[in-house]
ZAMARGU-4260 file (C-alpha; in steps of 0.2 Angstrom, whole numbers, plus 5000, padded with zeros to 4 digits):
<rodrens>
0) 5000/5000/5000 | 5014/5012/5005 | 5023/5008/4988 | 5007/5011/4978 | 5004/5028/4987
5) 5022/5033/4984 | 5020/5028/4966 | 5004/5038/4964 | 5012/5053/4973 | 5027/5054/4961
10) 5016/5051/4946 | 5004/5065/4952 | 5019/5076/4956 | 5026/5074/4938 | 5009/5077/4930
15) 5008/5093/4940 | 5025/5098/4936 | 5021/5095/4917 | 5005/5105/4919 | 5014/5119/4927
20) 5028/5120/4914 | 5015/5120/4900 | 5006/5134/4909 | 5022/5144/4911 | 5026/5141/4892
25) 5009/5147/4888 | 5010/5162/4899 | 5027/5168/4893 | 5022/5175/4876 | 5007/5184/4885
30) 5020/5191/4898 | 5032/5196/4884 | 5018/5205/4875 | 5013/5214/4891 | 5031/5219/4893
35) 5032/5225/4875 | 5016/5235/4877 | 5023/5243/4893 | 5039/5247/4884 | 5029/5255/4869
40) 5018/5265/4880 | 5034/5271/4890 | 5042/5276/4873 | 5027/5285/4867 | 5026/5294/4884
45) 5044/5299/4882 | 5042/5305/4865 | 5027/5316/4870 | 5037/5323/4885 | 5051/5327/4874
50) 5040/5336/4862 | 5033/5346/4876 | 5051/5353/4881 | 5059/5353/4863 | 5061/5369/4855
55) 5048/5373/4842 | 5053/5373/4823 | 5058/5391/4819 | 5044/5400/4811 | 5044/5407/4793
60) 5031/5420/4798 | 5012/5421/4795 | 5013/5425/4777 | 5017/5416/4761 | 5034/5407/4759
65) 5039/5402/4742 | 5055/5392/4741 | 5064/5385/4726 | 5060/5399/4714 | 5071/5401/4699
70) 5076/5417/4689 | 5085/5419/4672 | 5091/5435/4666 | 5088/5431/4648 | 5107/5427/4645
75) 5107/5410/4652 | 5112/5416/4670 | 5101/5408/4683 | 5098/5412/4701 | 5088/5402/4714
80) 5079/5412/4727 | 5065/5411/4740 | 5051/5424/4742 | 5041/5430/4757 | 5025/5440/4756
85) 5017/5445/4772 | 4998/5442/4773 | 4994/5460/4779 | 4991/5468/4762 | 4993/5466/4743
90) 5011/5467/4737 | 5008/5482/4727 | 5017/5497/4733 | 5027/5487/4747 | 5045/5490/4751
95) 5057/5476/4747 | 5071/5469/4758 | 5084/5458/4749 | 5093/5446/4761 | 5109/5438/4756
100) 5115/5423/4766 | 5133/5419/4771 | 5144/5404/4767 | 5138/5387/4770 | 5120/5394/4772
105) 5104/5392/4762 | 5090/5405/4760 | 5079/5394/4771 | 5092/5394/4785 | 5095/5413/4784
110) 5076/5416/4785 | 5074/5405/4800 | 5089/5411/4809 | 5087/5430/4806 | 5068/5430/4808
115) 5067/5444/4796 | 5050/5437/4790 | 5042/5442/4806 | 5048/5460/4804 | 5040/5459/4786
120) 5024/5454/4795 | 5025/5469/4806 | 5032/5481/4794 | 5022/5476/4778 | 5037/5473/4766
125) 5042/5458/4754 | 5058/5449/4757 | 5068/5440/4744 | 5082/5427/4748 | 5093/5424/4734
130) 5103/5408/4735 | 5121/5406/4729 | 5123/5390/4718 | 5134/5376/4723 | 5140/5375/4705
135) 5147/5393/4706 | 5154/5391/4723 | 5156/5374/4732 | 5152/5382/4750 | 5138/5393/4743
140) 5149/5409/4746 | 5145/5425/4736 | 5161/5429/4727 | 5164/5446/4735 | 5182/5441/4735
145) 5182/5442/4716 | 5173/5458/4712 | 5178/5457/4694 | 5165/5457/4679 | 5166/5438/4677
150) 5163/5433/4695 | 5157/5445/4710 | 5152/5458/4698 | 5142/5447/4688 | 5133/5440/4703
155) 5129/5457/4709 | 5122/5461/4692 | 5112/5446/4692 | 5104/5449/4709 | 5100/5467/4704
160) 5091/5459/4688 | 5081/5448/4700 | 5076/5463/4710 | 5071/5473/4695 | 5060/5458/4689
165) 5052/5455/4706 | 5049/5474/4708 | 5040/5475/4691 | 5030/5459/4694 | 5023/5464/4710
170) 5023/5483/4707 | 5034/5486/4723 | 5039/5504/4728 | 5054/5508/4718 | 5061/5521/4731
175) 5061/5508/4745 | 5072/5494/4739 | 5085/5488/4752 | 5098/5475/4752 | 5106/5466/4768
180) 5118/5452/4771 | 5129/5442/4783 | 5147/5439/4781 | 5150/5434/4762 | 5132/5440/4760
185) 5137/5457/4767 | 5151/5458/4755 | 5139/5455/4741 | 5127/5467/4747 | 5140/5480/4746
190) 5144/5476/4729 | 5125/5476/4723 | 5123/5493/4732 | 5139/5501/4725 | 5136/5495/4707
195) 5117/5499/4707 | 5115/5515/4717 | 5099/5520/4707 | 5091/5503/4712 | 5096/5502/4730
200) 5089/5515/4744 | 5101/5508/4758 | 5112/5493/4762 | 5116/5484/4779 | 5131/5474/4781
205) 5133/5462/4795 | 5150/5454/4799 | 5156/5459/4782 | 5173/5463/4774 | 5180/5479/4769
210) 5176/5483/4751 | 5187/5480/4736 | 5203/5474/4745 | 5202/5456/4740 | 5205/5449/4722
215) 5205/5430/4725 | 5201/5417/4738 | 5218/5418/4747 | 5217/5437/4747 | 5199/5436/4753
220) 5205/5426/4768 | 5218/5439/4772 | 5205/5453/4771 | 5194/5444/4783 | 5208/5441/4795
225) 5215/5459/4796 | 5206/5471/4785 | 5215/5480/4772 | 5232/5489/4772 | 5228/5499/4757
230) 5220/5517/4755 | 5201/5515/4757 | 5194/5526/4744 | 5203/5519/4729 | 5197/5502/4733
235) 5179/5508/4732 | 5182/5517/4715 | 5187/5501/4707 | 5171/5492/4711 | 5158/5506/4712
240) 5147/5515/4699 | 5154/5532/4700 | 5136/5539/4702 | 5136/5532/4719 | 5147/5546/4725
245) 5135/5559/4719 | 5119/5550/4725 | 5126/5543/4741 | 5122/5526/4749 | 5115/5526/4766
250) 5123/5511/4775 | 5122/5501/4792 | 5136/5491/4798 | 5135/5478/4812 | 5149/5467/4819
255) 5153/5456/4833 | 5168/5462/4844 | 5172/5443/4847 | 5172/5439/4829 | 5186/5426/4825
260) 5182/5424/4807 | 5180/5442/4801 | 5191/5454/4811 | 5181/5469/4818 | 5193/5481/4810
265) 5183/5477/4794 | 5169/5486/4801 | 5178/5502/4806 | 5185/5502/4788 | 5168/5500/4780
270) 5162/5514/4790 | 5176/5525/4783 | 5172/5519/4766 | 5154/5523/4767 | 5158/5540/4775
275) 5166/5544/4759 | 5152/5537/4748 | 5140/5548/4757 | 5151/5564/4756 | 5152/5565/4775
280) 5167/5576/4780 | 5181/5566/4789 | 5181/5581/4802 | 5163/5579/4806 | 5160/5571/4823
285) 5150/5555/4825 | 5136/5553/4838 | 5140/5539/4849 | 5129/5529/4862 | 5132/5514/4872
290) 5116/5504/4873 | 5111/5489/4884 | 5127/5491/4895 | 5130/5477/4907 | 5119/5464/4897
295) 5122/5452/4883 | 5113/5464/4872 | 5126/5478/4874 | 5132/5487/4859 | 5141/5503/4854
300) 5131/5514/4841 | 5140/5527/4831 | 5129/5538/4819 | 5133/5550/4805 | 5119/5562/4801
305) 5115/5573/4786 | 5102/5586/4793 | 5091/5576/4805 | 5093/5559/4796 | 5105/5546/4800
310) 5114/5540/4784 | 5128/5530/4792 | 5127/5519/4807 | 5140/5507/4815 | 5134/5495/4828
315) 5149/5486/4838 | 5141/5472/4847 | 5151/5468/4863 | 5148/5449/4866 | 5144/5443/4848
320) 5155/5431/4838 | 5153/5428/4820 | 5134/5427/4819 | 5118/5436/4816 | 5115/5446/4831
325) 5099/5442/4841 | 5094/5428/4830 | 5089/5410/4832 | 5104/5401/4840 | 5098/5384/4835
330) 5102/5389/4817 | 5121/5390/4813 | 5128/5407/4811 | 5114/5415/4822 | 5117/5420/4840
335) 5106/5425/4854 | 5119/5438/4860 | 5117/5456/4855 | 5102/5466/4850 | 5089/5460/4836
340) 5099/5464/4820 | 5083/5462/4809 | 5074/5474/4820 | 5089/5487/4819 | 5091/5485/4801
345) 5072/5487/4796 | 5071/5502/4807 | 5086/5510/4799 | 5079/5506/4781 | 5062/5514/4786
350) 5071/5531/4787 | 5079/5529/4769 | 5071/5532/4752 | 5079/5533/4735 | 5072/5548/4725
355) 5076/5554/4708 | 5079/5538/4700
</rodrens>
């Protein structure tokens, strides 16, 4: 009897063990599924949490952004560009601001980083963003450092042709056409303004090189590092339409004092060049202000006036490196330090108008 009971016990135990193992095997996939579902829920929650704290995609404004446009000057020269039109009013009669990006930038990055479109919404002006072709320059640099007719001069003339075409197409105000640029774009903005003084009402140059010193890539780098060692006025005369010295060209210059790429000396030399362009006496005393003292927005402003109107302004930005002042720091070559350059530029432009074209 004992042996029968023991045998029955072990048989029952083995059967229970088999049933338990089968149950565990059956439950394992369900547990794995539950663990997988838990992990998925946790991942979704993490993504939602990340979205709640991640910076928003930089805005292109509340108006109409048109990217990937193409312009041809009728001689086979082509230029890509983007256009921004604010929603506030029909384009007819609007001012125009042309924005020229720096090296290794695109028109989209410059629009996002500078936030100029938001000022277009507020001020009611159209913005064009020409984009340098990689086929022309492998780093998308405008060729300010080759200002001859075949290179930089040709690019300046192509940009001017685009401006004329867009102005006629949308019936923009011909007396309020402005050009601004960053770094290499500042160098090209200067060329456009100096070669086409009847078209451009004012120019703004941010972190740009002195005009006319460079005549090749190597000399361009040297200019960026130390400015020029040559007399300033003859450099201008080589690249400018002579009419600019009779008509003048209101100019704004902005430069970070910690800029490691383009030496701040360039800004002071640009100031002297455009003092000559605007017929302002070397003996006349500039008006100086220090604004935002003790903050990251601090800058020194130097103004030259004709009558009551500021025709030349230099902004030396204390804590800024090689970047668009007061821009979106998540976009390369735009810094949060310094005042809002787009705001300063538009306010300067508002006071300038080309007459007698």
